[in-house]
C-alpha positions in Angstrom: 57.2 -97.6 63.5 58.7 -98.3 60.1 57.4 -96.1 57.3 55.7 -98.9 55.4 53.7 -100.2 58.3 52.8 -96.6 59.3 51.4 -95.9 55.8 49.5 -99.1 55.8 47.9 -98.3 59.1 47.2 -94.7 58.2 45.5 -95.8 55.0 43.6 -98.5 56.9 42.2 -95.8 59.3 41.0 -93.8 56.4 39.6 -96.9 54.6 37.7 -97.9 57.8 35.9 -94.6 57.8 35.2 -94.7 54.1 33.6 -98.1 54.5 31.5 -96.8 57.4 30.2 -94.1 55.1 29.4 -96.5 52.3 27.4 -98.7 54.6 25.5 -95.7 56.0 24.7 -94.2 52.7 23.5 -97.4 51.1 21.3 -98.5 54.0 19.8 -95.2 55.3 16.2 -94.3 54.5 16.0 -90.5 54.4 17.0 -88.4 51.3 19.1 -86.2 53.6 21.5 -89.0 54.1 21.1 -91.2 51.0 21.1 -88.4 48.4 22.4 -85.3 50.2 25.2 -87.0 52.1 24.6 -85.0 55.3 26.5 -87.4 57.6 30.1 -88.1 58.9 32.1 -91.0 60.2 35.3 -91.3 62.2 37.3 -93.6 64.5 39.0 -92.6 67.6 41.7 -94.0 70.0 40.9 -95.2 73.5 40.8 -91.6 74.8 38.2 -90.5 72.2 40.7 -88.5 70.1 40.1 -88.8 66.3 42.6 -90.9 64.4 40.8 -91.2 61.1 37.7 -89.7 59.3 35.9 -89.9 56.0 35.6 -87.0 53.6 32.2 -86.0 54.9 31.0 -82.8 56.6 33.9 -80.8 58.1 31.5 -79.0 60.5 30.6 -82.5 61.9 34.1 -83.9 61.9 35.8 -81.3 64.1 33.0 -81.6 66.6 32.5 -85.4 66.8 35.3 -85.9 69.4 33.4 -83.6 71.8 30.4 -86.0 71.6 32.6 -89.1 71.9 34.4 -87.7 75.0 31.2 -86.7 76.7 29.7 -90.2 76.0 32.9 -91.9 77.3 33.0 -89.7 80.5 29.3 -90.3 81.2 29.8 -94.1 81.6 33.5 -94.4 82.2 35.8 -96.6 80.0 35.9 -99.3 82.7 32.1 -99.6 82.5 31.9 -100.1 78.7 31.4 -103.5 77.1 31.4 -105.2 73.7 28.1 -104.3 72.0 27.5 -101.0 73.8 26.4 -97.9 71.8 25.9 -94.5 73.3 23.7 -91.9 71.5 23.4 -88.2 72.0 22.3 -85.1 70.1 22.3 -82.5 72.9 24.0 -79.4 71.6 25.2 -78.6 75.1 26.9 -82.0 75.6 29.1 -82.2 72.6 26.5 -81.8 69.9 25.7 -79.1 67.4 22.0 -78.9 66.7 19.4 -81.4 67.7 19.0 -82.9 64.2 22.6 -84.1 64.2 22.5 -87.5 66.0 25.8 -89.0 67.1 26.4 -92.7 68.0 29.6 -93.8 69.7 30.6 -97.4 70.2 33.7 -99.0 71.9 35.7 -101.5 69.9 37.3 -104.5 71.8 39.8 -107.1 70.7 40.0 -110.1 72.9 38.4 -108.2 75.7 40.8 -105.2 75.4 39.5 -101.7 74.4 41.3 -100.6 71.2 39.3 -97.6 70.2 35.9 -96.2 69.2 33.7 -95.9 66.2 31.7 -92.6 65.8 28.9 -91.8 63.3 26.9 -88.6 63.1 24.0 -88.1 60.7 21.5 -85.3 60.2 18.0 -86.7 60.9 15.1 -85.3 58.9 13.1 -84.7 62.0 13.4 -85.0 65.8 10.3 -83.1 66.6 9.8 -79.4 67.2 9.2 -76.6 64.6 12.3 -74.4 65.2 12.2 -70.6 65.1 11.7 -70.3 68.9 13.7 -68.7 71.6 14.3 -71.9 73.7 16.0 -75.1 72.6 12.9 -77.1 73.6 11.3 -75.8 70.4 13.9 -77.7 68.4 12.7 -81.2 69.2 13.9 -84.1 71.3 17.2 -83.4 73.1 19.0 -86.6 74.0 21.8 -86.6 76.6 24.4 -89.3 76.4 22.5 -92.5 77.0 23.0 -96.2 76.0 21.2 -97.1 72.8 22.5 -100.6 73.2 23.8 -102.5 76.2 26.0 -105.5 75.4 24.4 -105.7 72.0 20.8 -105.4 73.2 19.0 -102.4 71.8 17.1 -100.0 74.1 13.7 -100.4 72.4 12.0 -98.0 74.9 14.4 -95.2 73.9 13.8 -96.0 70.2 10.1 -95.8 70.7 10.5 -92.3 72.3 12.6 -91.3 69.2 9.9 -92.6 66.9 7.1 -90.9 68.8 8.9 -87.6 68.7 9.3 -87.5 64.9 6.9 -86.8 62.1 8.8 -89.4 60.0 9.2 -92.4 62.3 10.1 -94.6 59.3 13.2 -92.5 58.8 14.1 -92.9 62.5 14.0 -96.7 62.1 16.0 -96.8 58.9 18.6 -94.1 59.6 19.3 -95.3 63.1 19.9 -98.8 62.0 22.0 -97.6 59.1 24.2 -95.7 61.6 24.5 -98.9 63.7 25.6 -100.7 60.5 28.3 -98.1 60.1 29.5 -98.8 63.6 29.6 -102.5 62.9 31.8 -101.7 59.9 34.2 -99.8 62.1 34.2 -102.7 64.6 35.1 -105.3 62.0 37.8 -103.3 60.4 39.5 -102.2 63.7 39.3 -105.8 65.0 40.9 -107.0 61.7 43.8 -104.5 62.2 44.3 -105.6 65.8 44.3 -109.3 64.8 46.8 -108.7 62.0 49.2 -106.3 63.6 48.6 -106.7 67.3 46.9 -104.4 69.8 50.2 -102.7 70.7 51.1 -101.9 67.2 47.6 -100.5 66.5 47.9 -98.3 69.6 51.3 -97.0 68.4 50.0 -96.3 64.9 47.1 -94.3 66.4 49.5 -92.2 68.4 52.0 -91.8 65.6 49.5 -90.7 62.9 48.3 -87.9 65.3 52.0 -86.9 66.0 52.7 -86.9 62.2 49.8 -84.5 61.6 50.8 -82.3 64.5 54.4 -82.0 63.1 53.0 -81.2 59.6 50.6 -78.6 61.0 53.3 -76.9 63.2 55.6 -76.7 60.2 52.9 -75.0 58.2 52.2 -72.5 60.9 55.8 -71.6 61.1 55.6 -70.4 57.4 53.0 -67.8 58.4 54.5 -64.5 59.5 54.2 -64.0 63.2 51.6 -61.3 64.1 48.1 -60.5 65.0 45.4 -60.6 62.4 41.8 -59.5 63.0 38.5 -59.6 61.2 34.8 -59.2 61.7 31.7 -60.8 60.3 28.0 -60.5 60.9 24.9 -62.6 60.9 22.2 -60.5 59.2 19.7 -61.3 62.0 18.7 -63.9 64.5 15.1 -63.7 63.3 14.0 -61.4 66.1 16.3 -58.4 65.9 17.0 -56.2 62.9 20.5 -55.5 64.2 23.2 -57.7 62.8 24.9 -60.1 65.2 28.7 -59.4 65.3 31.5 -61.9 65.3 35.0 -60.7 66.0 38.1 -62.9 65.7 41.8 -62.3 66.4 44.4 -64.7 65.1 47.7 -64.6 66.9 50.5 -66.4 65.1 53.6 -67.1 67.2 56.1 -69.6 66.0 54.4 -72.9 65.5 51.1 -72.1 67.3 48.0 -70.1 66.3 45.7 -68.5 68.9 42.1 -67.9 67.9 40.3 -65.4 70.2 36.7 -64.4 69.7 36.7 -61.7 72.4 34.3 -58.9 71.4 31.8 -61.2 69.9 28.2 -60.3 70.6 26.3 -62.1 73.4 23.9 -65.0 72.9 21.2 -64.2 70.4 17.5 -64.5 71.1 16.9 -66.5 67.9 18.2 -69.9 66.7 21.6 -69.0 65.3 23.6 -69.6 68.5 26.5 -72.0 68.3 27.6 -74.3 71.1 31.4 -74.5 71.7 31.8 -77.8 69.8 30.3 -76.3 66.6 32.4 -73.1 66.8 35.6 -75.1 67.5 34.9 -77.4 64.5 34.4 -74.3 62.2 37.8 -73.0 63.4 39.5 -76.2 62.6 38.1 -76.7 59.1 38.6 -73.0 58.2 42.3 -73.2 59.1 42.9 -76.6 57.4 43.2 -75.2 53.9 45.9 -72.7 55.0 47.9 -75.1 57.2 48.4 -78.6 55.7 45.5 -79.8 53.6 47.4 -83.0 52.8 48.0 -84.0 56.4 45.9 -86.9 57.6 42.9 -85.3 59.2 42.9 -86.2 62.9 43.3 -84.8 66.4 47.0 -84.0 65.8 46.0 -80.8 64.0 44.1 -79.5 67.0 47.1 -79.6 69.3 48.7 -76.5 67.9 45.6 -74.3 67.8 44.5 -72.5 71.0 40.8 -71.4 70.9 39.2 -68.9 73.2 35.5 -68.2 72.9 33.8 -66.0 75.6 31.2 -68.1 77.5 27.7 -66.7 77.0 28.6 -65.3 73.5 26.5 -66.5 70.6 29.6 -68.6 69.6 29.8 -70.3 73.0 26.1 -70.3 73.9 24.6 -71.9 77.0 21.4 -73.7 77.7 18.6 -72.9 76.9 19.6 -70.9 73.8 18.3 -72.3 70.5 21.0 -73.6 68.1 19.2 -75.0 64.9 21.1 -72.5 62.6 24.5 -73.1 64.2 26.0 -75.4 61.5 25.0 -73.1 58.6 24.8 -69.5 59.8 27.3 -69.5 62.7 29.8 -71.9 61.3 29.8 -70.2 57.9 30.4 -66.8 59.6 33.3 -68.2 61.6 34.8 -69.6 58.5 34.4 -66.4 56.6 36.0 -64.3 59.4 39.0 -66.6 59.7 39.5 -66.6 55.9 39.4 -62.7 56.0 41.9 -62.7 58.8 44.2 -65.1 57.0 44.1 -62.9 54.0 45.9 -60.3 56.0 48.5 -62.8 57.1 49.2 -64.5 53.8 47.6 -62.4 51.1 49.1 -64.4 48.3 47.3 -67.5 49.5 44.1 -65.8 50.5 40.7 -67.2 49.6 37.7 -64.9 49.3 34.7 -65.9 51.5 32.0 -68.0 50.1 28.3 -67.8 50.1 26.2 -70.8 50.8 24.6 -69.6 54.0 21.0 -70.0 52.7 21.7 -73.7 52.3 19.3 -75.3 54.8 15.6 -75.1 54.9 12.7 -77.4 55.6 9.1 -77.2 54.8 6.2 -79.2 56.1 4.2 -80.0 53.1 0.6 -81.4 53.0 1.0 -84.7 51.2 -2.6 -84.7 50.1 -3.4 -87.8 52.2 -3.8 -86.1 55.6 -0.1 -86.5 56.4 2.9 -84.3 56.2 6.0 -84.6 54.1 9.1 -83.1 55.4 11.1 -81.7 52.5 14.7 -80.4 52.9 17.0 -78.8 50.4 20.6 -77.4 50.3 20.6 -74.9 47.5 24.2 -73.5 47.5 25.8 -70.3 46.3 29.3 -69.6 45.0 32.8 -69.8 46.5 35.2 -66.9 46.6 38.1 -66.4 44.1 41.5 -67.8 44.9 45.0 -66.7 43.9 44.9 -69.3 41.1 41.3 -69.7 39.9 37.9 -68.2 39.8 35.7 -69.4 42.6 33.6 -72.5 42.2 29.9 -71.8 41.2 26.9 -73.2 43.0 29.0 -75.3 45.4 28.2 -76.3 49.0 29.9 -74.2 51.7 33.2 -75.5 53.1 31.3 -76.6 56.2 29.9 -79.7 54.3 30.6 -82.0 51.5 26.8 -82.4 51.0 24.9 -82.0 47.8 21.6 -80.5 46.8 18.6 -82.9 46.4 18.4 -84.3 42.9 15.4 -82.9 41.1 14.1 -86.3 40.1 14.2 -87.5 43.8 12.6 -84.3 45.1 9.7 -84.5 42.7 9.3 -88.2 43.2 9.1 -88.1 47.0 7.6 -84.7 47.8 4.7 -82.6 46.6 7.0 -80.0 45.0 7.8 -79.0 41.4 11.2 -77.6 40.5 10.7 -74.6 38.2 14.2 -73.2 37.9 17.8 -74.1 38.8 20.3 -72.0 36.9 23.4 -69.8 37.2 22.6 -66.2 38.1 24.7 -63.8 36.1 26.6 -61.0 37.9 26.4 -62.8 41.3 30.1 -63.5 41.6 32.2 -60.8 43.2 34.3 -59.0 40.6 38.0 -59.5 40.9 41.2 -60.5 39.1 39.9 -63.9 40.0 36.1 -63.7 39.9 33.9 -65.1 42.6 31.9 -68.2 41.7 28.3 -67.6 40.8 25.1 -68.1 42.8 21.9 -69.5 41.4 18.3 -68.9 40.7 16.4 -71.6 42.6 12.7 -71.8 42.3 10.2 -74.5 43.5 6.5 -74.6 43.5 4.5 -76.2 46.4 1.8 -78.5 45.3 0.2 -78.5 48.7 0.0 -76.3 51.8 3.5 -75.6 53.1 5.3 -73.9 56.0 8.8 -72.8 55.2 11.6 -72.6 57.8 15.1 -71.5 56.9 18.2 -69.9 58.2 20.0 -67.5 55.9 22.4 -64.6 55.7 24.2 -62.4 53.1 21.0 -60.5 52.5 22.4 -57.2 53.8 25.7 -57.4 52.0 27.1 -60.0 49.8 30.3 -62.1 50.2 33.3 -59.8 50.8 36.3 -59.8 48.5 39.9 -59.9 49.4 43.1 -58.1 48.1 40.9 -55.4 46.5 38.4 -57.8 45.2 34.7 -56.7 45.2 31.9 -58.2 47.2 29.1 -60.1 45.6 25.6 -58.6 45.6 23.2 -59.4 48.4 20.9 -62.4 48.0 17.1 -62.4 48.0 14.2 -64.6 49.0 10.8 -64.2 47.4 7.3 -65.7 47.3 5.5 -65.9 44.0 1.8 -66.4 44.0 -0.3 -68.3 41.4 -0.7 -65.1 39.3 3.1 -64.5 39.1 3.1 -61.7 41.6 6.3 -61.6 43.5 6.7 -60.7 47.2 10.1 -60.3 48.9 10.2 -62.3 52.1 13.9 -62.0 52.9 16.3 -59.2 51.9 15.7 -55.8 50.4 12.4 -55.3 48.5 11.9 -52.8 45.7 11.2 -50.0 48.2 14.5 -50.6 50.0 12.9 -52.2 53.1 14.8 -55.1 54.5 13.0 -58.2 55.7 14.4 -60.9 57.9 16.1 -63.8 56.2 15.7 -66.1 59.2 12.2 -67.5 58.6 10.1 -69.7 60.7 6.9 -71.4 59.4 6.2 -68.9 56.6 3.0 -70.2 55.0 2.7 -71.0 51.3 -0.5 -72.0 49.6 -0.7 -74.7 47.0 0.5 -73.3 43.7 2.7 -70.7 45.2 6.5 -70.8 44.6 9.6 -70.0 46.6 12.4 -68.2 44.8 16.0 -68.0 46.1 18.4 -65.7 44.3 21.5 -67.0 45.9 24.6 -64.8 45.7 28.2 -65.9 44.8 31.6 -65.7 46.4 33.8 -62.6 46.8 36.4 -61.5 44.3 40.2 -61.9 44.6 42.3 -59.0 43.5 41.3 -55.8 41.7 38.7 -56.3 38.9 40.6 -53.9 36.7 43.5 -56.5 36.6 41.3 -59.2 35.1 42.3 -60.0 31.5 39.7 -58.4 29.2 39.6 -61.7 27.2 38.4 -63.5 30.3 35.7 -60.9 30.9 34.6 -61.4 27.3 34.5 -65.2 27.8 32.3 -64.6 30.9 29.9 -62.4 28.9 29.7 -64.9 26.1 29.0 -67.7 28.6 26.3 -65.7 30.3 28.2 -65.5 33.6 28.6 -61.7 33.5 26.3 -59.2 31.7 27.5 -56.6 29.2 26.6 -53.9 31.8 28.6 -55.8 34.5 31.6 -56.1 32.3 31.6 -52.3 31.8 30.7 -51.2 35.4 32.7 -53.8 37.4 35.6 -54.6 35.1 36.0 -51.5 32.9 35.6 -53.7 29.8 33.3 -52.4 27.0 31.8 -55.2 24.8 30.0 -54.5 21.6 28.7 -57.1 19.1 30.6 -59.8 21.0 34.0 -58.1 20.8 36.0 -55.9 23.1 36.1 -52.1 22.3 39.7 -51.6 23.1 39.6 -47.8 23.0 36.6 -47.6 25.4 38.0 -50.3 27.6 41.3 -48.5 27.9 39.6 -45.3 28.9 37.6 -46.9 31.6 40.5 -48.8 33.0 42.8 -45.8 33.0 40.5 -42.9 34.0 43.5 -40.5 34.5 
């Protein structure tokens, strides 16, 4: 294919997915989709391999082809027709957790299959309360089944979805918004086939994957051959006080990378387990930054990465293990471990791990009218330092391009009152390049509430790389109407640690929830940071005077640097 046609087709694949996302965001009902952008869209070739995707949630995108392939295999390509849509959310059949609902639809041109549209969105509620030891506690689990047959919707299935949810109006609106996204994919892919021909379209789909594969292999060849290992831990699964270990070994050989999780702990009792699709997706997006960020994101990247995850481990869990925390806790831990291993392979390009692992929670709130409002938030922490910059502050984890809920929307739609959202000083890991800051996030419940959340980084903060320091641990607290504070997750004042995986923790009206989110790890030795930068951080309120002295060896008095004292601290010999 000539370069101009190739680039037109590649851009068209990307545009198709972007249009899908615009349609979905503008027509969905739930704030999780409309305001927080917790969804993803992609198109695939006739085998179900991704050829284009929108800039949505990486943890979705690397797993969506699993859902598409399972859906295709269930019915067989030869049995699919124009207007068919297959839906699933089963974590053990290509899904992640039950709230992520994936729709796959074949696209035909003049009766010939030319590809598939795929859309995945996090639904506010599919039933269940979470926090259990069996996946049945996490709501309706849908195996691949036809939502539409030749354009006719399966209204009985939709009625079951509605009946299983506490917000059936969101089921109606979000489901039809996803169908709208598939229609956008259908029209754009048909347009390409009509303009360039079915054969040219097929060639372009193959060549764009080959192009990405070549770019990825070239990038891998620049990494020194060797074996690089790292470990990470989930603080808890909600039932055990023992951390849950993750072990990864990266083997770089020529133009291939092997990713082996041998030595990882067995399935957890609580709901942090990760099905294979989710773990695989986390591997892909974690390596993307180190390989070829500018390559078109598609299946071609996956061809040069060999992944081995022990079956029955908490990163390759089997039914009936609960998985509701897989996209935040498990995926974030996989990403952090891979970044730490890559720091050994290419220290000059290393990125310190991030912290946004407290970034999903839901509370059932009494709406004052006998009903229940389901309120979700994504309060992020900070990213780690890089070779070139300080880490980003209060930014969603690499697993998602989502956002927190706007304050105005939250207070308009739910019985909550936001009391504080602000940078939290000294939460970025110290380093030559400082970790980004976490935040103080406090909301007050205006009705009875039950808080459920998955969290980590409460035992230790985000680790640094290249002699960078870790950030401090984060903390979860309840504040009663009199202002009395009680730690409900993390270390309390007596040094006792409390579980940060919380299920249905009760709050009375007028009580507040406080998250003191930590930041990212530091990059490089803190004593190599320019004193003037430390002074700027102090003046901006990002680092305290005490933190400047203790972490960076910089003594600040009356807004200026005490050069003599600073020199003594930085050169103790």
